[in-house]
VOMIBA-564355 format. One record per residue: x, y, z of N, C-alpha, C, O, CB in turn. Coordinates in steps of 0.2 Angstrom, whole numbers, plus 5000, padded with zeros to 4 digits. Atoms other than C-alpha are relative to their C-alpha. Glycine has a CB too. Example, Ala and Ser with C-alpha at 12.3 -4.5 7.8 and 13.67 -1.06 7.14 Angstrom:
// VOMIBA-564355
500449945000506249785039500450065000500950055003499550005006499649944999506849955036499650055003499950115004500250024993
END
This chain:
// VOMIBA-564355
499949935001535552785513499650055004499050035005499950024992500349954996535152935523500150074997500650094996500250005008499949935003534753115517499750045006499150035008499550014994500249964995534653245530499850074997500350104994500550015006500249935002533753415527499950045006499650025011499350004995500249954995533653565537499650064998499750094993500750035003500549955001532253685537500050065004500050055010499349974999500049944996532353865543499450044999499250064993500750044998500549965001530953975547500250074997500750104999499750015007499949935003530754135536499850055005499350045009499650004994500249944995530754295547499350024999499150034993500550055000500749975000528954355551499649964996499149994993500150074998500550045004528154215542499949935003500249915008500349984993500150074998527454035545500249954995500049894996499250005002499850055005528353955531500849995001501150035005499950024993499350024999530053875530500349994993500049984988500149935004499650025006531453855517500549955002500749955007500350074997499550055000532653725514500750045000500950074995500049954994499449965000534353795520500649965000501249984999500050045007499450045000535453645521499849934999499349915000500450015007500150075001535653465516500649965000501149994998499549994994499450045001536853325516499849934999499349905002500550015007500150075001536953145511500649975003501249975000500049984992499450044997538053045523500349954996499949924992499849985007499750065004539252925515499849945002499749925008500850015000500250064999538652755513500449954995500849974991499349994998499750055004539452595506499649984994498949984995500249945004500450035005538952515490500050044993500350094993499249995002499949975007538752555471499550064999499650104994499849954995500449955002537352685473500050055006499550085008499249975000499849964995538152805485499650074999499450105004500750015002500249935001537652965477499250014998499150054993500450034994500650015002535852925475499550065000499350094994499649955004500449955000534853075480500350075000500850085004499550005007499749935001535253255475499550055003499850115004500250014993500549944999533653355479499449975003499249925001500050044994500750024998531953355487499650074999499850124998500049985007500549955000530453465487499650015006499449965009499549994994500449994994529653545502499350014998499150064993500350065004500750005001527753525501499750035006499750005011499749944997500449974995526653645511500450045005500950025008499649945004499749964995527053785523499849965007499449925007499750075000500050034994527253735541499650045005499750105005500749985003500449964995526053785555500450005006500649955009499349965001499549994995527053855569499650005007499950025012500450065000500450014993525653825583500449945003500849915001499349994999499650054996526153705597500049934996500449894997499649995007500050065004525553565586500250014993499850054989499349965000499749985006526553575570499849944994500049884996500750015000500250055006525953485553500650014996500850064993499450024997499550015005527353425542499849974994499449924994500649965003500250035006527053395524500550014995500750074993499350024998499549995005528353365510499949944995499649894997500750015002500050055005528653255495500750004996500950054995499449994996499550005006530053195483499650004994499449954991500549945001500450005005529053255469500350044994500950064994499350045002499749975006529253335452499950085000500350114996499749974994500249935000528553515455500250045006500050015012499350014998499949964994529153645467499450035003499050064999500650054999500549974997527853705479500250065004499750105007499649955005499849944997528853845486500550034995500850004992500449995007499649975005529753975476500749995002500949995008499850085000499650065000531253895473500550005006500950055007500449994994499550014995532253835488500750004997500849964992499849945004499350015002534053855486500449955005500349955011500450075001499650054997535153705491500750035001501050054997500049944997499349974999536753765500500449945003500149905008500050065005499650064997538053625503500750024998500950064994499849944996499349995001539953615504500349954995500149894995500349995007499650045004541053555490500750025001500950074998499750014992499349984998542753555496500050055005499750055010500450024994500049944995543053725504499550054998499550105001500750035000500549955003541653805494499349995002499149935003500150014992500750014999539853835498499750014993499850064990499750065005500350005006538853795483499250015000498949985005500149944996500749995001537053865479499749974994500049984989499850075002500350025006535953785467499249995001499049975007500349944997500750025000534053755463500049935000500349894996499650044994500150075000533453585467499949974992499650004988499449975004500150035006533653465452499749935001500149885002500749994996500450064998532353325455500249944996500149884998499350015001499950055004532853225440500749965002500849904999500150024993499450044998534553175448499949965006500449925008500550055001500150044994533753095463499949924999499749914993499550035004500150075001533652905466499349994999498850035001500349965006500750015001532052825461499849945005499249915003499949984993500250064995531952695476499450035004499350095005500649985004500549984995530452695488500450035006501050015007499649945002499749974994530752795504499649995006499049995005500150084998500450004993530252785522500350075003500950085003500249945004499949934998530152955530500050005008499649975011499550054997500049984992530653015548500150075000500550104997500649965003499949934999530453185554500250015007500049985012499350044998499749994993531253265569500050085001500150114996500649975002499949934998531353435578500750005003500849975008499450035005499349994997533153495582499950055006499750105004500550024995500149964995533153565599500650005005500649965010499349985005499450004996534853595606500349934999500449904994499950025007499750075000535653425611499549954999499749894999500550005006500550055000534053335611499650004993499550064990499550015006500450015006532953275596499349975002499349915005500449974995500750034999531053245597499949974993499850004988499550055002500150045006530653105584499349994999499049965003500549945000500750015002529053095575499949924999499449895001499850034993500150075001529352915570500049984992500050034988499449975003500050025007529252815553499450034997498850035000500049935000500649975004528152895540499849954995499949894995500250064996500350045005527352825525500549984994500850024992499450034996499650025005528252715513499750004993499149974993500349925001500350005007527852745494500549984995501149964996499750074999499650025006528552715477500150054995499850104995499749944998500049975006529152785461500150075000499650114998499449984996499849935000529952955463499650045005499850105006499950024993500349964995528753015476499949975007499849915007499350024997500150034994528652995494499650055004499950115004500749985004500449964996527353075505499949995007499849935009499350014996500250014993527053095523499750065004499950125001500649985004500249944996526253205536499949975007499749925008499350034997500150024993526253205555500050065004500050115002500649955002500049944996526153305570500650005005500749945008499349995004499549994996527553365580499850045006499550095006500650034997500149964993527453415599500650015003500849985008499549965004499349994998529153485602500050035007499550075009500450054995500049974993529653545620500050074999499950105005500649975003500049935001529853715613499950024993499749984989500750035003500249975006529653825598500750014996500850064993499750065000499450005004531353785589499850014993499449974990500549945002500249995007531253855571500449954995500249954990500250074999499650045005532553725564499849935001499849905007500750015001500250074999532053555560500449964995500749984990499249994998499650045005532853405551499549954998499149925002500649975003500450065003531953275540500549954997500949974994499550034994499650055002532753115537499749954996499149934998500449965006500350055005532452995523500449944999501049944998499850034993499650065001532952815522499849964994499249944994500049965007500250035006532952725506499949925001500349895005500650004994500150074999532152555505500049974993499749994988499249995003499950035007532752445491499449964998499049935001500649955001500550035003531552375479500249944996500849934995499650044995499850065004531552205470500150024993499750054990499449955001499849995007532452205454499649964995499649904997500750004999500350045005531552145438500450004994500550064992499250024999499750005007532352095422499649974995499349914996500749965001500450035005531552065406500450014993500950054993499350044999499749995006532052045388499550024995499049994994500449934997500449975005531252145374500449994993501049984993499750075001499750005007531652145355500750044999501150034995499650014995499549955001532952285358500649985005501150015004499850075001499550024995533952205373499749995006499149985007500550065000500350024993533752165391500050065004500450115003500549955003500249944996533052285403499949995008499649935009499350044998500150014993533152305422499650055003499750115002500750005004500449954997531752385431499949985007500449955010499349994997500150014993530952365448499349995002498950014998500350055005500650014997529452315458499850065004500250085009499949935003500249954995528452455466499349985003498949955000499950074996500650024996527052445478499450054999499650114998500150005008500649955001525252525476499549975005499549915007499850004993500650024996523652515486499749944997499349905001499650055002500450065004523052385473500449944999500249904995499750034994499550055002524552275473500650024997500750084995499749954995499449985003526252275466500050014992499649974989500649955002499949995007526752335449500850004998501250015002499750064997499349995002528352325439500150064995499750074991500249934996499949945004529052485431500750004997501249975000499950065004499449995004530352515418500050074997499550084993500049944994500149935002530752695415500650024996501150004995500150045007499549965004531652805403500349964994500949974993500550025004499750045005531852675389499950044993499450064991499649934999500049965007532352765372499649964995499749904994500750014998500450045005531052715359500250024993500049984988499250025001499849985007531852805344500650045000500750085005499450044996499449955000533452885339499850074998499450084994500549974994500049925002533553075339500550014995501150024996500150045006499549995006534253105322500250074999500750084995499749974994499849935001534353285323499450055001498950035001500450014994500649955000533353445326499650014994499950014989500350075002500549995005531853455316499949944995499649944990500150064996500050065005532153285308499549945003499549945010500749974999500450054997530953135310500449955004501049945003499749964994499650054996531453005323500349944996500049924991499649985006499750065003532552855318499749945003499249945007500750005000500250064998532352675322500249995008500650035010500449944997499950014992532352615341500749975000501049934996499549955003499350024999534152585347500049935003499549915007500450055005499950064997534752415352500650005004501050055003500149944994499550004995535952375366500249935002499849885001499950045006499750064997537052235373500050015007500050075010500749984997500049994993537152205391499350015003498849995000500550055002500749994997535752255403499950085001500350115004500149975007500249934999534952425402499650015007499149985008499550024994500349984993534552505419499450054999499650104997500550035005500649965001532752575418499750015006499150005007499649964995500349994993532452625436500050085001499850105006500449975005500149934999532552815433499650034994499750014989500750035001500349965006531452935423500550034996501050054999499550055003499649965004532253015409499950074999499450095003500049974993500149925000532353205405499450014996499249974991500650034997500649975004530853305398500350034994500950044993499650055004499949965006530853375381500150085001499750105005499549994994499949934999531453555380499350045000498950034995500550044995500649964999530053685385500150065005500750065007499449955003499949944996529753845395500249975007499949935010499350035000499750034994530853815411499550005006499549965010500550045002500449994994529453875423499549945000499249925005499650064999500450065000528453715417500349945003500049895004499749994993499750064997529753595423500550025005501150005005500449974994499549984995530553675438500349945004499949895006499650045005499750054997531753555445500149934996500249884999499749995007500050065004531653435431500550014994500450064990499349984997499549995005533053405418499650004993499249964992500549955000500250015006532653435400500749994995501250014997499750064997499450025004533753365386499749994993499349954992500449945002500350005007533453395367500149934997499749904994500350054996499850065003534353235361499849945004499749885001500750004999500250064996533853115375499350005003499249965008500550005006500749994997532053155378499549954996498949944999499750074999500550045003531253025366500049935003500349885001500249994992500050074996530952885379499349995002498950045002500550015006500750024997529452805387500149965006500749935008499649964995500150044994528952715403499549954999499049964996499950055006500450055001528152555405499849975007500349965011500349944996500250034994527152485420499549944998499149944993499650055004500450055001526352315421499949965007500349975011500349944995500150034994525552215435500549955002500749914997499349975000499550054998526752105445499749935000500149894999500350025007500450065000525451975447499749994994499150014993499549995006500350025006525151905430499849934999500149894995500550024994500250075000524251745433499649984994499649924992499649985007500450025006523151755418500449994995500950024994499550074999499650025006523751675403499950044994500450054990499949924998500149965006522951785391500450075000500550105005499350025000499749945000523951935385499650065002499050065002500350024993500349944997523552105393499950054995500350064990500450035006500149945005522852255384500650055002500850065007499350045001499549955000524152395381499750074999499350084994500649984995500349935001523652575384500650055000501050065005499650025006499449955001524852715378499750075001499250094997500250004992500249934998524552885386500450054997501050054997500050005008499749945003524853045377499950065004499350085005499850014993500249944996525053195389499850064996500050074990500750015004500249945003524353365386500550055002501150045004499350025003499649954998525053535388500150054994500650084993500749985001500049955005524553645373500549994995500750044991500050075003499550015005525853565362500650035002501150044998499850014993499449964998527153665372500349975006500949985006499750075001499750024994527453585388499749935002499249914999500050055006500250064998527253425398500549944999501049954996499349974997499550065001528153255400499749945003499149945006500750025004500350074998527953075405500149985007500149925008500249954995499850024993528453075423499650045006499950045011500850025001500449974995527053165432499849955005499649895003499450044997500250054995526653075448499249984999499049935001500150025007500850015001524753095444499949954994499449924994499750074998500150055006524952995427500549945001500649914996500150044994499650064999526152865434499649944999499049945002500450005007500550055002525452705428500049945005499649895003500249974993499950064996525852585442499349985003499149925003500550015006500650024997524152595451499549984995499149934996499750065004500450025005523152585435500149934998499749894996500050054994499850075003524152435429499849955005499549895004500750004999500250054995523952345446499349995001499149935003500450025006500750004998522152385449499649974995499149934996499750075001500550025005521452345432500449954995500149944989499850064996499750065004522752215425500150034992499849994988499549945000499949985007523352315410500850035000501150045005499650064998499349975001525052375403499950074998499650094993500449964995500149935001525252565403500750024998501250015000499850045007499449975003526552655392499950084999499450104997500149974993500049925000526952845393500650034996501150035000499950035007499449975003528052915380500050085000499550115001499949984992499949925002528753095378500050014993500049964989500750025003499949985007528753185362500250074999500150115004499349994996499749935001529453345355499450055000498950044998500450014994500549954998528553505359500250074997500750084995499950015007499949935003528253685352500450004993500249964989500550045005499650005007529453735338500449944998500549934992500450075000499650065001530453585340499649944997499849894995500449975006500450055002528953475336499650024994499349984991499549985006500549985005527953585324500350074997500150124999499350015002499749945003528953705313500149994992500449944990500650025003499950015007528753725294500650034997500850094998499450034996499449975002530453735286500249984993500750004991500549975005499850035006530553635270500050064994500450054990499649954997500049955005530153795260500750055001500850084996499450055001499449964999531753875267500649955000501249974998500050035007499450045000532953725270499949944996500449904996500049985007500050055005532353605257499649935002499449935008500749984998500450064998531553425257500249965005499949925008499949964993499750044994532753355270499650025006499649985011500750025001500449984994531653455282499250004999498950045002500250075003500750005001529953405275499649985006499049995006499949954994500450034994529453315291500050055006499650045011500349945002499949964994529853465303499350035002499350045008500450064998500649974998528053525303499649955005499249985009499650014994500450054996527453365312500549955003500349895004499549974996499650054997528953285320499749975007499949925009500750025001500350024994528053275336499549944999499549895003499650065004500550065002526653165328500449944998500349885000499650024995499650065002528053055320500349975006500549915006500550034995499750034993528853035338499549955002499649905004500150065005500550044998527152965343499949944996499849884999499350045001500150055005527052855328500649955002500549895002500150024993499450054998528852785333499949975006500049915007500650055000500250034993528252755351499549954999499649905002499850065005500550065002526752655344500349944997500249894998499450034996499650055003527952555333500449965005500449905005500450034994499650044995529052515348499549965004499749905006500450065004500450044996527552465358499749944997499749895000499450055002500250065004526952345344500549955001500349895002499850024993499550055000528552265344500249975007500349915007500750034997499850024993528852255363499449975003499649935008500350065004500650024996527052215368500149925002500049915008499450014996500050074998527252025367500549985006500349945010500149954994499550024995528852015377499850035007500050015012500750034998500249974994528052135390499349965003499149975009499850074999500650034997526552015392499450034997498850024999499949995007500549965003525452125381499749974994500049934990500250074999500350025006524252095367500150064994499850114995499249995001499849955005524952185351499350014996499450064992500549984996500649995004523152165344499550045004498950055002499749944998500549964996522352265358500450065003500550075009499749965006499649934998523352435359499550055000499250074995500650014995500449944999522352585365500450065001500950065005499549995005499649934999523052765363499550045003498950055000500350034993500549954996522252885375500450065002501050065004499749975006499749944999522653065378499550065002498950055000500450024994500549954997521953225386500350074997500950084997500050005007499849935003521953405379500450004994500249974989500350045006499650015006523353425367500249934999500249914993500750045001499950075001523653245370499449974996499549924992500149965006500650025004521853215364500050024993499849984989499450025004499949975007522153325349500549954996500449944990500250075000499550045003523653215345499749934998499949904993500649995004500450075002522553055346499650014994499649974990499649985006500449995006521353135334500450004993500349974988499650065000499549995006522853175322500249934998500349914992500650045002499850075001523452995324499549964996499649924992500249965006500550035004521752935318500050014993499849974989499350015004500049975007521953035302500749984997500750004991499950075000499350015003523852985299500149944996500049895000500550015005499850075003524252855286500549965003500549905004500250014993499450044997525852815295499849975007500249925009500650055002500250044994524852765311499549954999499349915004499750065004500550055002523752655302500249935003500749905001499849994993499850064997523652485311500449995006500549945009500349964995499550004994524752535326499650005006499849985011500450065000500450004994523252545338499349984997499149994992500050075004500750035002521452475338499550035004498950035002500049935002500549964996520552585351500350075002500950075002499749965006499749944998520752765356499550045004498950035004500150044993500349964995520152885369500250074999500850095000500049985007499849935001520053075366499750045006499150055006499850034993500349964994519853175383500250074999500750094998500449975006499949935000519553355381500450024994500850074994500350035006499649995005520353355364499550034994499050054995500349944997500349975006519853415346500249964994500849944994500150075000499850035007519853345328500150064995500250044990499549954998499949945005519953525321500750035000500850074996499550055002499349964999521753565326500549974995500849924995500249985007499550015006522753565310500150074997499650094993499849944996499949945003523553725304500249994992500449944990500550045003499850005007523753765285500850015000501150045004499650054996499349995001525553765278500150084999500750105001500249974994499949935000525353955274500050035007500550075008499450034996500049984993524953985292500749985003501050025007499549975005499350024998526553885296500650044998501050055002500049924999499449965003527653985285500050065003500550095005499950014992500049934996527054145293500349995007500650045009499350035000499850014993527354075310500849995000501150025005499749945003499350005000529154025305500350064999500850085002500249954994499749945001529454195299500050045006500550085008499650044994500149964994528854275315500549975005500850015009499349995003499550024995529954155325500750024998501150035003499949925000499449985002531454195315500250075002500750095004500149994992500049934998531154375318500250015007500650055009499450044998499950004992531154345337500749975001500949995007499449965003499450034999532754255335500550054997501150034996500149934997499549965003533554405326500349974993500849984992500550035004499850035006533654305310499550024994498950034996500049935001500550005006532854325292500049934997500349894999500350064995500150075003532354185281500649984996500749914996499450014994499450025003534054185272500549975006500949935004500450054997499650034995534754135289499749945004499949935009500250065005500450064997533553995293500449955002500249915007499449984995499650064998534853865294500350015007500549965010500649994995499749994993535553945310499549985005499749975011500150085001500550034996533953875318500349935002500149915008499350004998499750074999534853705317500550005006500549955009500349974994499450004995536253755329499850065006500250065010500650024997500249954995535353895339500049975007499749925007499450044998500150034993535553855358499349995001498850045000500350055005500750024999533953775363499650045005499050065004499949935002500449954996533553895377499850064997499350094998500550015006500149945004533654035365499449994995498950034995500650034996500550025005532453945353499350005004498850025002500149934997500650004995531253915368499850065002499250085002500149955006500249934998531254095373499750034995499250074996500750045002500349975006530854155356499349974999498850004997500449994994500750035000529454025355499550035005498950045003500149925001500549974995528654085371499950074999499350095000500449995007500149935001528854265366499450004994499050044994500650044997500550015005527854215350499349985003498850015001500249954994500650024997526554125360499650065004499050075003500149945005500349944996526254275372499850064995499350094997500550025005500249955005526154395357499449994997499050034995500550024995500750025004524654305350499449995005498949965003500149934996500550014995523654305366499950075004499950075010500249955005500049934997523354495369499350015004499350055008500150054995500749984998521454485373499649945002499349945008499650044995500450054999520554325372500349965006500949955006500049954994499750034994520654225388500249934999500649905003499449995005499750075002520954055379500650014996500750054992499549964996499450005003522654015373500049994992499649944990500549955003499950015007523054035354500549945000501149955002500250064996499650065001523753865350500550014995500449994989499649934999499549985005525253935341500349944996500449944990500550055003499750055003526153775338499649935001499449925006500749985003500550055000525053625333500149964994500549984990499350025001500050045006524853485320499950054994499550094994499649945000500149965006525053555302499949964994500149904994500750044999500150035006524353505286500649984996501050034994499450034996499450025004525553405276499849944996499549904998500649995004500250055004525353295261500249935002499949885000500250014993499750074998526453155268499849985007499649925008500750015000500250024993526053155287499350015002499049975005500550045005500749994998524353235289499750044994499750104994500050055007500349985006523453255273499450055000499350094996499949954995500649964999521853335280499950015007500149975011499449964996500249984993521053405295499749935003499349905000499550065001500250064997520753255307499349995000499149934998500249995007500850025000518853275309499849994993499349954992499750065003500250015007518753285290500249934997499849904994500250064995499850065002519753135287499649945004499549895000500849995002500450054997518753035300499350004997499049944997500050025008500650005003517153095292500049964993499549934991499750074999499950035006517853025276500249925001500349894996500550034996499950074999518152855284500749985003500849925004500049964994499350024998519952865291499949975007499549995011500450065001500050044993520152735306499349985002499149985007500350045005500750024998518352685304499949945004499449935008499649994993500050064996518752515312500250015007500249965011500349954996499849994994519452595327499550025005499150065004500650055000500549984995518352595343500250065003500850085004499949945005499849934998518352775350499550025006498950015006499950044994500349964995517852865366500250075000500850084999500149975008499949925000517653055366499650035005499050015006499850024992500449974995517153165380500450075002501050085000499949965006499749934997517453335389499850005007499449965010499750064996500249984993517253405407499550054999499650104995500650015004500549965000515853505411500250085000500050124996499549995006499749934999516853665416500750014997501150025001500050025007499450005003518253655404500450065000501050075000500049984992499649935001518653845403500050035007500250095007499650044996500049974994518553875422500750025002500850065007499749965005499349984999520453885422500150074997500650104999500549954997500049945003520254035411499650065003499850115005499950004992500549964996518754115419499749965005499249925004499450034995500350034995518354055436499250015001499050074999500350025007500749995000516554025439499750055005499250085004499649935002500249954995516454135454500350074999500450115004500249975007499749935001517354285446499450055002498950055000500150004992500449954999516554435453499750044994500050054989500350065005500349975006515254515442500350064997500450074991499350025002499749945003516154685441500749984998501050034995500050055006499450015003517754595436500049974993500549964990500449955005500150025007517054525420499850064996499450094996499449955000500149945005517254645406499349994996499349944993500650004995500650015004515454665399500050004993499649974990499550055002500050005007516054685382500349934997500349924991500550064997499650065003517054515381499549954997499749934991500349975006500550055003515554395378499750034993499749994988499549985005500349985007514754505364500650014995500449994989499750075001499550005005516454525356500249934998500349934992500750035004499950065002516754345356499549974995499649944990500149955006500550035003515054305350499950034993499850004988499350025003500049975007515154435335500549974996500449964990500150085001499550035004516754355330499849934997500049914992500750005004500150075002516154175330499349994997499249954993500049965006500650015002514354205326499750074997499250105000499549975005500249935002514154365316499350014997499050074997500550024994500650005002512454325310499449985005498849985003499949964993500550024995511654275326499950065005500450095007500349945005500249944996510754425335499949985008499749935010499350034998500150004993510854445354500249935003499849905007499350025002499850064998511854285357500149995008499949955011500649974996499950004993512354325375499349995004499349965009500450065003500650014996510554345381499749944999499449915003499550064997500250075002510054185372500449955004500149905007500049994993499650054996511454095381499850005007499849955010500850014999500249994993510954165397499449975002499349935007500050085002500750034999509154105395500149925000499849895004499650024995500050075000509753925391500449985006500349925008500449984993499650024994511053915405499550005006499649965010500650055001500549994994509653975417499649935000499449905005499550064999500450065001508653825410500449945003500149895006499849984993499650054997510153705414500150005007500249955010500649994995499849994994510653775430499450005005499549995011500450065001500549994996508953805437500050075004499750085009499949955005499949934997509453985442500450044995500750024990500450005007499649965005510154135433500849995000501049985006499950085002499350015001511954115427500450075002500150125000500249984994499649944999513254235434500450024994500549984989500549995006499649985006514354335421500649964999500749944993500250075001499450055001515854225424499849934998500149904994500449995007500250065002514854075422499850004992499949954989499449975004500250005007514154135405500650004996500649974991499750074999499450005004515954175398500349935000500549904995500550055003499750074999516554005405499649954995499949914992500049985007500450045004515153915397500150014992500149964988499250005001499949995007515353995380500749984998500849944993500050084999499350025002517253965380500149925000500449894996500550035005500050074999517053785386499749974994499949924991499649975006500350035005515853755372500450014993500449964989499350034999499649995006516853835358500749974999500949954994500150084999499350025000518553775363500049925000500449894997500450035005500050074999518153595368499449964998499449924994500149995008500650045000516353535368499850004992499649944990499550025004500250005007515853585350500449974996500249934991499950084998499550055004517453515342499949935001499949894997500750035001500150074999517153355351499449984998499349924995500049995008500650025003515353355346500049994992499849944990499550055001499950015007515853375328500449934998500249904993500450064997499750065001517053235330499649935001499649894997500649995005500550064999515753115337499549994994499449944992499650025007500550015006514553155323500449984994500049954989499750074999499650025006515953125310500049935000500249904995500750035000499950075000515952945316499349974998499249915000500249985007500650035000514152915311500049944995499549904996499550054996499950065005514652785297500549965002500749914998500050024993499550044998516052715307499949925001499349915003500450035006500150074998516252525308500149995007499849945010500549964996499950014993516952535325499550035005499150085002500750035002500549974995515952585341500350065002500950085003499949955006499949934998515852765347499750015007499149995007499950054995500349994993515552815365500150075002500750105000500249955005500049934998515252995372500050005008499649965011499550044997500149994993515553055390500050075002500250114998500549965004500049934998515353215400500249995008499849965012499350045000499850004994516353225416499750055004499850115003500850005001500449954997515253315429500150005007499850055011499349994999499949994993515953285446500350065002500850094999500549945002499749934998516253445456500349995007500049965011499450055001499650014994517553445470499650045005499650105004500750015000500349964995516653505486500450065002500150115003499849965006499649954997518053615491500150064995500350114996500749985002499849955005518153705474499450004995499550034989500649984996500550005005516453685465499850064998499650074992499449965003500249935002516053865465500550044996500350084992499850045006499549975004517653915457500249964994500249994989500650015005499750045006518253775446499549954997499449944991500649965002500450055002516853645445500349944997500949924999499550034995499750065003517153495434500550034995500450034989499549964997499549975004518753575427500449964995500449904996500550045005499550035005519953535413500549965004500849995009500450064996499550054997521053385418499849975006500149935009500650045001500250034994520053345433499949925000500049895005499450035003500250085000519653165427500749965001500749905002499749994994499450035001521553125425500249965007500349905006500550044998499850044994521953075444499549945001499749895004500150055006500550054999520352975445500249944995500149884997499350024999499850065005520852875429500649965002500649905002500050034993499450034998522552845435500049975007500649955009500650044999500150034993521952795453500550045004500750015009500249935000499549964996523152935459499650065004500050115006500650034996500449954997521753045466500150025007499950075010499249994999499849994993522353025484500750035001500950045007499949945004499349974999524153095481499950075001499550104999500449984994499949934999524653265487500050044993499850094993500650015004500049975006524953305469499450024997499350064993500549964995500749995003523153295465499550045005499050065003499749934998500449984995522453365481499750074999499250095000500450005007500249935002522353545475499450004996499050044997500650044997500550005004521153495462499449965002498849985002500249974993500550054998520153345469499850015007499349985009500249934999500250004993520153395488500349955004500749905001499350015001499750044995520553295503499649935000499849885003500050035007500450065000519153165501499649984993499049984993499450015005500250025007518953115482499649945001499949895004500550014995500450075000517652975479500449944997500549954991499350014997499650065003518552805477499549974995499849944990500149955005500550035004516952745468500150034993500050004988499350015002499949975006517252875454500649974996500749964990500050075000499450035002519052815452499949934997500249914992500650005005500250075001518452635452499750004993499849954988499649965005500450005006517252675438500450024994500449984989499450055000499649975005518452775427500549944998500649934992500350065001499450055002519852645428499749944997500049914992500349985007500350065002518652495425499750024993499849984988499449985004500349985007517752585410500650004995500549974989499650075000499449995005519452635401500349934999500549924993500550055003499650065001520352465404499549954997499849914993500349985006500450045003518852365399499950014993499949974988499349995003500049985007518652465383500749984997500649964991499950085000499350025003520552435380500049934998500349914994500650025004500050075001520252255382499549974995499749924991499849965007500550035004518652225372499750054995499350034991499549975004500449955004518052385364499450025003499050075000499949974993500749994996516552395376500250035007500449995011499549945000499849984993516752505392499549985004498949995004500050085000500450034994516052415407500350015006500950025007499849924998499749994994516252435425499549965005498949975004500150075002500450044995515552325440499650055004499850115006500449975005500549964996513952395448499950074997499750125001500250015007500149935004513952545435499549994995499449934992500750034998500550015005512652575422500349984993500950004992499650074999499750025007512852505404500150074996499650114996499549964997499949945004513652635393499849984993500149944990500850015000500350015007512652645377500550044995500750094996499350035000499649965005513552685361499750064997499150074998500149954994500349945003513352855353499850004993500149974989500650065001500249995007512352885338499650075000499350095005499449954998500249935000511853065332499250005002499050065004500150034993500750004999509953025333499850005008499350035010499649944997500250004993510052995352500550045004500350075009500049935002499549974996511753065358500149975007500150015012499950075000500050034993511852945373500750025003501250014999500049924999499449984997513153005385500149985007499649985011500050085000499950024993513952935401500250075004500650105002500649955000499849944995513953075415500449975005500249935010499350035003499650034996515453025424500050045007500350105007500750004997500149974994515053075442500049955006500149895004499450045000500050054995514852995459499250005003499150045007500550015006499950065004513752895455500050024992499850084991499449955001500149995007513852875436499350004998498949955000500549954996500750015003512252905426500150014992500650024990499650065003500150005007511752895408499550054998499050065001499949934997500549955003510853035398500150014993500650004990500150075004499949985007510453085381500050074999499650115001499349974996499949935002511053245374500050055006499550095006499550024995500149974993511353315392500050085000499750115004500549985005500049935000511753495387499750034993500050084990500850025000500349995006510653505372499850084999500050104993499349974999500149935002510053695374500650044998500550084994499750035007499449965002511853765374500349974994500550004989500549995006499850035006512353635361499750034993500050054989500049935000500349985006511053685348500150084999500250104993499249995001499949935001511353875351500750014997500850054993499950045007499349995002513253865349500349964995500949964994500450005006499850045005513353735336500250044994499850094991499549954998499849975006514353795321499749974994499649914993500850004999500350025006513553785304500549954996500349924991499850054995
END
């Protein structure tokens, strides 16, 4: 198959837009494979031109319009990346120059929905129109039988060896809006699992070029190493994506599991789950007990995914007695909620909470008020609540986003409007309280944060005159009404940690990072003081050289290192062009050995000591990794909540 793209220079700029494309006809059953692509990177129009693009999930240019002929009509549309083929690609770039073509040559062959290349073109002149040609390379087909039917996947290549991937497998029936998921579907014949499925409905700007579908989004992806010579079953790791409980999906190139599976001999599972109002909306007081689960159907989706994993693990070559659930940000908060949920008991044996919290659970009274506010934004009253069941999903998402924005007028951190809700059946108590009382005591647990979690809200290098001088005192008075002159005391303690005076932006960032992420994680660590299982703490401290003054060790920065995708263009904006391979090796080894045995170990890395409140041993995840006791003690003690 061949896909031809034509890029046209924008007037008076050095960037290009996609102005035409075509898929020449080919023989065979998969003729209509590719529907769209993403242009990555503006092009340099000097004599030496750099080309960079990918078949990826997120648009990097404000949206290119695809113009093509359908019959006698010219059709315009925004790229829809979910419709493209999922085969590996080999890339060829060329410059169109009248009757002649200067060809760059073959590019990099990659796998699994993304193809990346860069090269240098030395054209005979400065022609502004170029064509990029992509040739599909077929992958080896893999067929397996699981308890629900037979599945066809494919082998994909990685720098660490081949992996087998099975994409978009439905793990539970979608029984209806606001209803708990049903049983996993069964099928006869062969299920083709070579394409990612749609994302769950969310704000459109978060999934540009990616399909969403309310009824068909409860699916998961599986990766396993292709070379499974070991006779022992492999550990199974279930990843829960983040996104403020509002957005995200299981098809990000950065969290594709092929590399982690191949490099560290584990099975990786990535489920979708319902988001926002579709995942957390209190309705039983208006619609009756049939909708008693509506407040936490997102969590029940994850329980269903874990049940599917338990049943399928042996057929996949996995150990159903060594299932680890790990998640970041809102995904980490969901992991904490699963630790507290009776319905999740026994479905996993180890857990990792990255930049999450155990405090996140709203009261039912709050949930009822939130429902009333959402109804008002939908031009409905409580007597019309049943209309939410059939309201077009895009209208529901628009009202949801209006509600979220209305609750963030001043504070730089997002008010988590939709989140797990206290419920006597699904989530009886706040996760940190349930864990302190012994919930999931036998589960081994890793908990940690990144040093500069809040630099996405307040960049570290924010100019002094751009920081509202009233902001930090305002936040401090609200959170610590009985503490005098907290900003000055925080400044003194940061000076001690940094070895220099802290800038205003650094002060606000440190306060927010502590209050939103670190202090809740600390409370969760301390709640495990009597747990039977082992507990470990980490602080991710690596600073990207290109961005250390602005972002530092920012929220989510550890993810590409963990998934071994730190060298992909999708991660480059955060990690830079030369991220340390040693850090990726350490994170991958620590996490997968923990999944296998409950003890995080890594070759040529220091021994990770368990956490106990008297010592607070913490792994400092950097290049190199170090161990320290209570590394941020001055700030922790100042901002600890009573």
